[in-house]
C-alpha positions, 0 to 999 in steps of 0.5 A, spaced: 738 716 151 735 722 147 728 722 150 725 719 157 718 717 160 718 719 167 713 716 171 710 717 178 705 712 181 700 713 186 697 708 191 689 708 191 686 713 196 683 708 201 690 704 201 695 704 207 702 702 206 700 699 199 707 701 197 710 696 202 707 690 199 705 691 192 709 692 186 708 697 180 710 696 173 710 699 166 711 696 160 713 700 154 712 697 147 719 695 144 723 697 150 721 692 156 718 692 162 720 696 168 719 696 176 717 703 178 717 706 185 711 708 189 710 716 190 717 717 187 718 719 180 723 714 176 725 715 169 725 710 163 730 712 157 726 711 150 728 713 143 724 719 140 718 717 137 711 714 138 710 710 144 705 706 148 706 705 155 702 701 160 702 701 168 699 696 173 700 694 180 701 686 182 696 684 187 695 676 189 688 676 186 689 681 181 695 681 177 694 687 173 690 691 177 689 698 175 692 696 168 691 702 163 695 705 158 698 712 154 700 713 147 706 718 147 710 722 142 717 725 144 721 729 140 729 728 141 731 732 148 724 731 150 721 728 156 714 727 159 711 726 166 706 721 167 702 720 174 699 714 174 693 713 180 691 706 182 684 705 183 680 705 189 677 698 187 679 691 184 675 692 178 677 700 176 682 702 171 688 706 173 688 714 171 694 716 167 695 724 167 701 728 163 704 732 169 710 735 171 712 730 176 719 733 178 726 730 177 726 723 177 730 719 183 733 714 179 732 710 172 726 704 173 729 697 174 728 692 168 724 687 170 723 680 167 715 680 168 712 678 162 707 684 160 700 683 160 696 680 154 693 687 152 694 694 154 688 696 158 684 702 156 687 708 153 687 714 158 692 719 154 693 720 147 697 726 143 697 732 144 700 732 151 705 736 155 712 735 154 718 738 157 726 738 156 730 732 158 733 734 165 738 730 169 736 725 174 735 728 181 742 729 184 746 729 178 749 736 176 745 740 171 750 740 166 745 740 160 740 735 157 746 733 152 751 732 157 746 729 163 743 724 158 748 721 153 745 718 146 746 711 146 752 709 142 756 715 144 761 714 151 758 718 157 761 724 158 761 724 166 760 718 171 753 717 172 749 717 178 747 714 182 752 708 183 749 701 183 744 703 178 742 701 170 744 707 166 743 708 158 749 703 155 755 708 153 757 703 148 750 703 144 750 695 144 744 695 149 739 699 152 741 699 159 748 697 162 750 697 170 754 702 173 757 700 180 759 707 182 766 706 179 766 703 172 761 700 167 760 692 168 759 687 163 751 686 166 746 689 160 739 689 160 734 690 154 728 691 159 726 683 159 732 680 162 739 681 164 745 678 160 753 679 160 756 683 154 764 685 155 765 693 155 771 694 150 775 700 151 771 703 157 
């Protein structure tokens, strides 16, 4: 991982307990669809360059509630924090701001949900704020290069947290499952899960 998008999703101002009943997702073009968390920043590892990221919540009667997107540019070693705010009405679009969201608590989980047919209205374009890539919350602050290895290079330290998706140290897939003791054969490109044996790890 040479760059990252950190996303903090906030519920509608007038909603109570929404995070317990509504899924919130992001689609990064060319990377995949990911499950986010309510009120906790999560990280999506991405290669440097230009990206389009759409965010929405899934309601029973409105599958892409608050759908909106941002256009981003990230240089190697950079991250951008996005705060997405769900609208107060069923017919509104979400608000996306480039903000400091704090250290992400974990990587976003890949999701097999198909992306929306369109991106929704654009809420953010470059230039926008970017920050140096920092470790996930709870990881030792050993510098961005150590905490976030580039795809294709072995991870220099055991990742945390256990039982989570992390950038694949073999470089063959975007994400690989770390079970707390070893890299498993489970891999994902953000659109599904497959098996890929780990050679020499």
